[in-house]
C-alpha positions as CSV (number, residue, x, y, z in Angstrom):
1,M,0.0,0.0,0.0
2,R,1.4,3.4,-1.0
3,R,-1.6,5.8,-0.6
4,V,-4.9,5.8,1.2
5,C,-8.0,7.8,0.3
6,V,-9.8,9.3,3.2
7,F,-13.5,10.2,2.9
8,C,-14.7,12.6,5.6
9,G,-16.8,15.6,6.4
10,S,-16.3,19.2,5.2
11,A,-17.5,20.1,8.7
12,V,-15.8,19.3,12.0
13,G,-18.9,17.9,13.6
14,A,-20.5,18.5,17.0
15,R,-17.9,16.6,19.1
16,P,-14.2,17.4,19.4
17,D,-13.4,13.6,19.2
18,Y,-14.1,13.8,15.4
19,A,-11.4,16.4,14.9
20,E,-9.0,14.5,17.2
21,A,-9.6,11.3,15.2
22,A,-8.9,13.1,11.9
23,E,-5.7,14.5,13.3
24,T,-4.6,11.2,14.7
25,L,-5.4,9.5,11.4
26,G,-3.3,12.0,9.5
27,R,-0.3,11.5,11.7
28,A,-0.7,7.7,11.6
29,I,-0.8,7.8,7.7
30,A,2.4,9.8,7.6
31,A,4.1,7.7,10.3
32,R,3.5,4.5,8.2
33,G,5.1,6.1,5.2
34,L,1.8,6.3,3.3
35,G,0.4,9.2,1.2
36,L,-3.0,10.7,1.6
37,V,-5.5,11.2,-1.3
38,F,-8.5,13.3,-0.3
39,G,-11.2,15.7,-1.6
40,G,-8.9,18.7,-1.6
41,G,-10.8,20.8,0.9
42,A,-9.3,23.1,3.5
43,V,-12.3,23.0,5.8
44,G,-13.7,20.5,8.3
45,L,-12.3,17.1,8.9
46,M,-10.8,17.1,5.4
47,G,-8.7,20.1,6.3
48,I,-7.7,18.6,9.6
49,V,-6.5,15.2,8.3
50,S,-4.6,16.8,5.4
51,R,-2.8,19.3,7.6
52,A,-1.9,16.6,10.0
53,V,-0.3,14.5,7.2
54,I,1.6,17.5,5.9
55,A,2.8,18.5,9.4
56,A,4.1,14.9,9.9
57,G,6.0,15.1,6.5
58,G,3.7,12.9,4.5
59,E,2.6,13.2,0.9
60,V,-0.9,14.7,0.2
61,I,-2.8,14.7,-3.0
62,G,-6.0,16.8,-3.0
63,I,-8.6,16.4,-5.8
64,I,-11.3,19.0,-6.0
65,P,-13.9,19.9,-8.7
66,H,-13.5,23.3,-10.3
67,G,-16.8,24.6,-9.0
68,L,-15.8,24.0,-5.4
69,M,-12.4,25.5,-6.0
70,M,-14.1,28.7,-7.3
71,R,-16.0,28.9,-4.0
72,E,-12.7,29.0,-2.1
73,A,-13.2,25.6,-0.6
74,G,-9.9,24.2,-1.9
75,N,-6.7,23.9,0.2
76,R,-4.4,26.1,-1.8
77,D,-1.4,25.2,0.5
78,L,-1.1,21.7,-1.0
79,T,1.8,21.0,-3.3
80,D,-0.4,18.6,-5.3
81,L,-3.9,19.9,-5.7
82,R,-5.6,18.6,-8.8
83,V,-8.6,20.6,-10.1
84,V,-11.0,18.4,-12.1
85,A,-14.2,19.1,-14.0
86,S,-16.8,17.2,-11.9
87,M,-17.5,15.2,-8.8
88,H,-17.5,12.1,-10.9
89,E,-14.0,12.8,-12.2
90,R,-12.9,13.6,-8.6
91,K,-14.1,10.2,-7.3
92,A,-12.6,8.2,-10.2
93,M,-9.2,9.9,-9.7
94,M,-9.3,9.4,-5.9
95,A,-9.9,5.7,-6.5
96,E,-7.2,5.5,-9.2
97,L,-4.5,7.1,-7.0
98,S,-5.2,5.2,-3.8
99,D,-4.7,1.7,-2.6
100,G,-7.6,1.6,-0.1
101,F,-10.3,3.7,1.6
102,L,-10.7,5.0,5.1
103,V,-13.9,6.7,6.2
104,L,-14.1,9.2,9.0
105,P,-17.4,10.7,10.1
106,G,-19.2,12.8,7.5
107,G,-22.4,13.7,5.9
108,Y,-24.1,13.1,2.5
109,G,-20.9,13.5,0.5
110,T,-19.0,11.1,2.7
111,L,-21.7,8.5,2.6
112,E,-22.1,8.8,-1.1
113,E,-18.4,8.4,-1.7
114,V,-18.0,5.3,0.4
115,I,-21.1,3.6,-1.0
116,E,-19.7,4.1,-4.5
117,A,-16.4,2.7,-3.4
118,L,-18.2,-0.4,-1.9
119,T,-20.3,-0.7,-5.1
120,W,-17.2,-0.6,-7.2
121,L,-15.6,-3.3,-5.0
122,Q,-18.7,-5.4,-5.4
123,L,-18.6,-5.0,-9.2
124,G,-14.9,-5.8,-9.4
125,I,-14.0,-2.4,-10.7
126,H,-11.4,-2.3,-8.0
127,G,-10.1,-4.6,-5.3
128,K,-9.4,-2.1,-2.6
129,G,-10.4,-2.3,1.1
130,V,-12.9,0.0,2.7
131,V,-12.7,0.6,6.4
132,F,-15.0,2.9,8.5
133,V,-13.3,4.6,11.5
134,D,-16.0,4.3,14.1
135,T,-15.2,7.3,16.3
136,L,-17.7,7.4,19.2
137,G,-19.7,4.7,17.4
138,Y,-20.6,7.2,14.6
139,W,-21.0,4.4,12.0
140,Q,-23.0,1.9,14.1
141,K,-26.4,2.9,12.6
142,Q,-25.0,2.6,9.1
143,M,-23.7,-0.9,9.9
144,A,-27.1,-1.8,11.2
145,M,-28.7,-0.6,8.0
146,L,-26.3,-2.8,6.0
147,D,-27.2,-5.7,8.3
148,H,-30.9,-4.9,7.6
149,M,-30.2,-5.1,3.8
150,V,-28.8,-8.6,4.3
151,E,-31.8,-9.7,6.4
152,E,-34.1,-8.4,3.8
153,G,-32.3,-10.3,1.0
154,L,-31.1,-7.2,-0.8
155,L,-27.4,-7.4,0.0
156,K,-25.4,-10.7,0.0
157,P,-23.6,-11.5,3.2
158,Q,-20.3,-11.8,1.4
159,M,-20.8,-8.3,0.0
160,R,-21.8,-6.9,3.5
161,A,-18.4,-8.0,4.7
162,F,-16.8,-5.5,2.4
163,A,-17.8,-2.7,4.7
164,M,-15.2,-3.2,7.4
165,I,-15.1,-1.2,10.6
166,A,-12.5,-0.3,13.2
167,P,-12.7,1.5,16.5
168,D,-9.9,4.0,15.9
169,P,-7.4,5.3,13.2
170,E,-4.6,2.9,14.0
171,A,-6.9,-0.2,14.0
172,A,-8.4,1.1,10.7
173,L,-5.0,1.3,9.1
174,D,-4.2,-2.2,10.3
175,T,-7.5,-3.6,9.0
176,L,-6.9,-1.9,5.6
177,A,-3.4,-3.3,5.4
178,A,-4.6,-6.8,6.1
179,F,-7.4,-6.7,3.4
180,T,-7.2,-9.2,0.7
181,P,-9.8,-8.8,-2.1
182,P,-11.9,-11.9,-2.7
183,P,-11.8,-13.4,-6.2
184,M,-14.6,-11.6,-8.0
185,P,-15.8,-11.6,-11.5
186,R,-15.4,-8.2,-13.2
187,W,-18.9,-7.0,-14.0
188,L,-17.9,-3.9,-15.8
189,L,-15.0,-2.8,-18.0
190,P,-13.3,0.5,-17.6
191,G,-15.5,3.3,-18.9
192,E,-18.7,1.2,-18.5
193,G,-19.3,2.3,-14.8
């Protein structure tokens, strides 16, 4: 593993533990000699995790759509900030440049990004692990929803297992490093997704 993609909120959240987890994750990424790929924002948990990686001497690649950059949401202090045309292009580039995904607390955008990463794993578009960092139990209700999908016959148990969870940043990095993709048929070819 060379780089990890982190999905997280553009807000800091209501509890200081979320910001602490983002900072801890950033330092841990750099300490392991990994690079960070993220959404390129200077605000919220995104800004915190990226600044922590930079402060610890790690590589950071930010990817942001032009429209958000124009609204001054981009982190202009990054040495590698890539401005793309759309959110779709952003997510594809984030997946291409990273070797796995970590998910800190976040809102709609974070949820949408991680569900797409899980869907791409299910379809065999990539074979990269996805680990939720469960700060203060933030992701427990989402995990219960995934379990409900299995119970209702709408998600296969082996696909449910793709959504891994860890209690803290260090455990999440360990879980991601240990991930081995299962043999999966490739449902879509590049450009068909």
